[in-house]
Every structure is written in C-alpha cells, then in structure tokens.
N, C-alpha and C positions, 0 to 999 in steps of 0.2 A: 322646359321645366324650371320654375322659379327657384332660386337658391334659398335654402333654409337659413335664417339669420338668428342671431342671439336674441332678437326681439321675439321671434316665434317661440324660442325655448322658454323665455320668461313668461310669455302669455300662457303656454301649455302647462307650465309648472305652477302658475299663479304666484310668481314672486317678482321682485324688482330686477332690473338689469344689473345692478350692483351685486346682488346676491348670485346671479348666474356667473358673473365675472369672478367672484371669489371662489365659487365651486370649480369652475373650469381651470383656474390657476392655482388650485389647492391652497388657498389662503385661509387662515383661521377665522373664527367668529360666526360660523354657520352651524346650526343644529343638525344632528345626524339625520333626522326625518326630512329636513329641507334638502339636504345634500342628495338624499335618495330620490326625492321628487324631481330635482333638476336632472339627475342622471337618467331617470326613467324618461323624461321628456327628450333628452338628447338621443337616447336609443330609439324611441318611438319615431321621432322626426328624422333620424339618421343625419343629425347635424354634424358637420365637420368644420372646425375653425378655419377662418381665412387667415392663414399664417402671414401672407404678404401684407394684408391690411393691418394686422396686429403689429407686425414689425415696424411698419411705417409710423404707426401711432406711438410706439415705444422708442422710435428713432434708433432701431437696431441696426448695427453695422456688422458687415462680414468682412474680415481681413483674411484674404487667401493668399498663400504663397505657392507658386509653381516652380519646381526645380527641374529645369529642362536642360539636357546636354547642349553645349555649344560646339563650335568647330564646324568643318565643312560637311555636315550631314544635312542633305537637302530636305529630308522629311522632318528632322528636328527644327530646321529653319521654318518650315511650314507650320509646325506646331506652335512655335514662338509667335509667328505672325498672327495665327488665329487667336492666340491668347491675348495679344495686344489689341487686336481689332474688336474682339468680343468684350473685353474689359471696358472699352470706351462706351459700350451700350448699356452698361450696368449701373450708371450713377444714380438713376431714379430708384433702383432697388437697394441702394446703399451698400454696394459690393465693391471693394477695392481689390485688385489683383496685382500682386508684385511678382515679377518673373526673375528668378535667380539662376544664372547660367552655372552649370556644373560640368565636371568631366566624369562621364558615366563609367570610365575605365579605372578611375582612381577612387577606390572604396574609402580610403582614409579621408580624402577631402570631402566626399559626400557625407561621411559620418560627421566630420567637423561642422559642416553647414547645418546639418540637422541638429547638432548638439547645442547650437546657440539660439535656436528658436524656442519660444515658450509662449504662454498665454498673453504676456505683455506685448508680444510682437504680432501674433497672428492667431486666428481661430481654427484654420484648417490648412493642410498642406497636401499638394499633389506632387508626387515625386516619381521620376523615371529612375527606378531603384536598381542598381547593380546587385547581383545576388551574392553578396559577401556577408559573412557572419557579423562583422562590425556594423554594417548598414542595418541588418535586422535588429540588432540590439539598440541602435540609435532610434529606429522607428518605434520600438517598444517603449523606450524612455520618453519619447515625445508624446506617445499616447498616455503614458502615466502622468504627464504634465498637463493633461486635459486638452491637448490639441488633436483635432481629428486628422487622420492620415488616410489618404487613398494612394494606391500605386497607379501609375499611368504608363501605358504601352508595354512596359516590362514589369511583371509581377514579382512579389516577394511573399509567397503564401506562407512561409514559415514564420513571418512576423505577425504582429497583432494588428496590422493595417485593417481598416474596416471595409474596404471595397477595392476591387480592381477595375480600372477603366481601360479597356483594350480588347483586342480580338483574342480568340482562342488560338494561341500560337501553335499548339500541338496540331490542331486541325489545319491551320495554314500550311504547316510543313507537310502534312499528309496530302493536302490538295496539290501542293507543288510536286510531290513525288508521283502522284497519279497522273498529273498532266504530262510530266516528263516521260513516264513510262508509256503513255499513249502516243506521244510524239515519236518514240523509238521502239516500235514493236518488233519482236522477233530476233533481230541481229544483236549479237553481243556488243557491248560498248562500255567505255570508261567514263565515269562522271566525276568532274572536278568540283569540289565543294569549298566555298569561301565563307567564313563567318567573321563578324566583327570580333567577337570573343564568345566562347562557350561559357564564360563566366557571367554572361547576361542571360537572364532566365528566358527572355523571348527567343534569343538565338538558340539556346540549348533545347527548348521545346520544339522549335521548327526542325532542328537537326534530328531530334528523336522521331518526330512524326514522319519526316521525309525518308529516313533510313528504314523505319518500320514498314512502310508501304513498299519500298523497292525490294527489300529482302523477302517479303511475304508474297508479293504479286508480280514482281518483275526481276526474277533471279538472274536473268541474262545480262543485267546491267551491273557493273562493278563500280562501287563508290570508292574513290580514292580518299586518303586521309584528309580530313578537314584542315584547311589552313586559315590562320587568323590574320585579318588585315586591320583590326581596330577601327573599322569604318572609315579609314583614311584612303582617299582616292589614289594618291601616289603609291602607297604601300600595296594597295589592292591591285593596281596596274602591274606592279613588278611581280606579284604573286601569280597573276594570270599569265603574264609573259613567260614566266618560268614553267608553269604548267604546260603551256603550249609547246615549249621547247622540249621538255622532258617526255611528253606524251603526244607524239605526232598523230596518234590514232585516237585522240580524245574525241568523244562523241557529244558531250554536253557539259554545261556549267550551271551550277545552282548557287547564286549568291544569296546567302541567308540573311545578311544584314544590309548595311549601307555600303558606300564605296562603288556604286554602280558606274559612276563616271570613269573610274579606273578600269573596270571590266570592259566597258564600251571602248575606251581608248586602246586597250591592249588588243581587243579583237579586230578593231578597224586597222590598226597598224600591221597586224599579222596577215590580214586579208582573208581570214577564215570565218568572219562573222556570219556570213550567209550559209556556211556549211555546218556550223555547230548549232545545237539547240541551247538557248540561253534563257533561263527563268530567274527572275529576281523579285524584289519587293519594293513597293511604294511608288505611287504615281508622282513624278516630278517632271519638270521640262525636259530633263535629260533622258529619262526612261520613256517618256512619250515619243520623243524624236527617234529613239532606238527601236521602239515598236514599229513606227511608221516606216523606218528605213529597212527593217528586217534584221537588224543586228540582234534584237531581242525578240523572243517568240511569245512569251506570256509574262504576265505581271500579277502578283498577289498584292492587294493594297488594302489600306484602312483609311478612314476619313478623319483627318486631323481636326477639322472643324467640329465634327460630332463628338470627338473625344474631349475636346476642350469644354464644349457646352455641357457634356455629360458630367465631367469632373466638377464643374462649378455647381450644377444642380445637385449632385450627390453631396458635396461638401456643405451646401446650404441646408439640405435635408438633415444631415448629421448634426449641424449646429442647432437646428430647430427641433430635433428629436422627432422629425416627421418620417413617414415611410419612404423608401426608395422604390420607384416604379421600375421594376426589373426589365420589363419589355421595352420601355423607353430608353433605358440605359444600355441595352444590348448592342455591342458594336459588331457590325457585319463584316464579313470577309468579301472583298470585291475581287473579281477576276477580270482582267482586261487583256484582250487581244487587239491588234491594230484595227479590227473591225468595229469595236464597241467603245472606243475612247470617248469620254465625255467632252463636250465643247469646252474650250478655254474660257475661264471666268472673265 
C-alpha cells in the first residue's frame, strides 16, 4: 500500500502544500474553515507525518545521555558496549549518544550527575536509577527542566520518569523461584540468597517475586536471610564461601544481581558446584561457561542490545511527541539452560 503524503492531503483539501504545512505545525495565518478542511483530509486519508523525513529537513538533532554503572559488572559492560556500537549507526539520523559511567550504589553521586544536566546539554536521559529518594527528586527536577527521562534496567516508579525500559523484575524473581522449586521437589532444603543491594529496585523486585513463590508453593524450602555483595565479585565470593561454611546442608543458591564470577569461584573452590542448585541472572561469558560445566543450573536473562535500542527509540519518540509502540518496546525475560544457549556472536 502506497504511503499517504502531504501532497495527497493538499490535493484532497484543495489547498497548497504551504497551507497544509502551517496547519500540521499549528502555525498562524490560516482561516478556521481551511484548518477544518485540512484536518478532515488528514482524517479521511489517515495521514501520519513522516517524522524522520521532517527532522532531516529541519536538521533536528537528538542529544541523548546514558547513565550506566561502571565497575566489574559483566552485564553493565555489555550494556555499555551495545550503547557504543549502536550509537555509531545513528549518525544519519542525527542522534548523538553520550555514555556517563555512574556508581549505582552511590545515590548522592547519581543525584549530582543528574543535577548538572539540562536542556543546554541534552534532550533525553536514560539512567540505571538506584531507588533512593534523592535520585527520585533529581529525576523530577530534570523533567521540570524539559529533559525527557527514562529509567533503564532498574526502575524508579515513584519518580516522574516517562518510561521504563527493562524486564518485569517481579516476574523474573517469580520465574527464578518456580524453577528452583521444581529443581528441588519434596525434600526440605535451605536456599542461600545474594543480592547486589535491595536498595536497587530491580533486585528488590526479584527478591519479592522469588520469596513470594517459594513461600506460597514450595514451603518445604527455607530461604536464608539475603546477603548483599554490591555486585562485586570478590565480596560475593566471600559471602558464598561463608554461606557454604555455615550451612553444610545448603541446597541451593539464588544470585539476584551481578557478581556471578564470585559465586562460581566459591562453588568451584568448595567442590560442591555440581551438588547445589544455582540460579542467577544475565548471560555473560562467565555464566555461559558455568551453565555448560554444570556449576550453574539455570539463568534468567535480558537482552542488553534490545534495551539500548528501545531506550533510544523511546527517547526519540518523547522528543518528537510521537507515540511509543508498547509491543515493540516490551523487553522479554529469557530463560537459559545449558541446552538452549544461543550461539556466540
């Protein structure tokens, strides 16, 4: 089907292209009756403006800032790589992407980074936002300065952010709980829990979903008090080593956040990797190898490339005042066992 153009609207309304342009862009100098004729033609023909072409004609630029945690978090490293790679393909669309490293566990520093941004610097911001009140306030103030904000991977729903790009983390935690419960039917067992920090909304939601399913449907499994490793591999390794020492009857481990290299190292050193059930998050070279070797049993993952592309599309739509295609921007939850690992890129 041939695309309806502004020429078709002008012909249908019996007016000039300039008049149609004035009406579509709400510029003055057009009589009310003519405006109505143009709008009738738009409705009849179901015309939608070509935003991409219009922005090229106007030499519209999009300045986007991505605030992504740094440090030894393999998934965040993947997210940063995807942002850099995708940014290189966007020059024709006049999109520039700046990546600002942050410490997601330091709410004051994230707040400070958000505080120095305004319309003179960028048009839109995607931020992996720690769930602290000062971060919420900084997001709200940034929105007040007419900069569009979306949260990425970890949400901050109490803020005025305009969209969340990421998986349903409550559902991801429930999936983890159900898988673990199915792996350990019948016999009582203790479950060790490690999070980066329950101050991060994605970790808190996963923890809530996980414990909700286990308490309701697998009451024979006892969840131990969650321990926080700040997504640091060395700290997480020490936490797991202590768990194994304190609970020789431990049945399973659920790592809610990052730090999987630390879990893997502790299990391999202890020698009980093949005896314990271990479920974690995010497909990285380390978790791939752990699944193949049997140290890890299941993995809940999200696609960092999809999330970066989605965040850019959403921010562009917000800048243009265009609708967001919800189905296109829905981020799926992937479940990997050793049997269905995707080929290495």
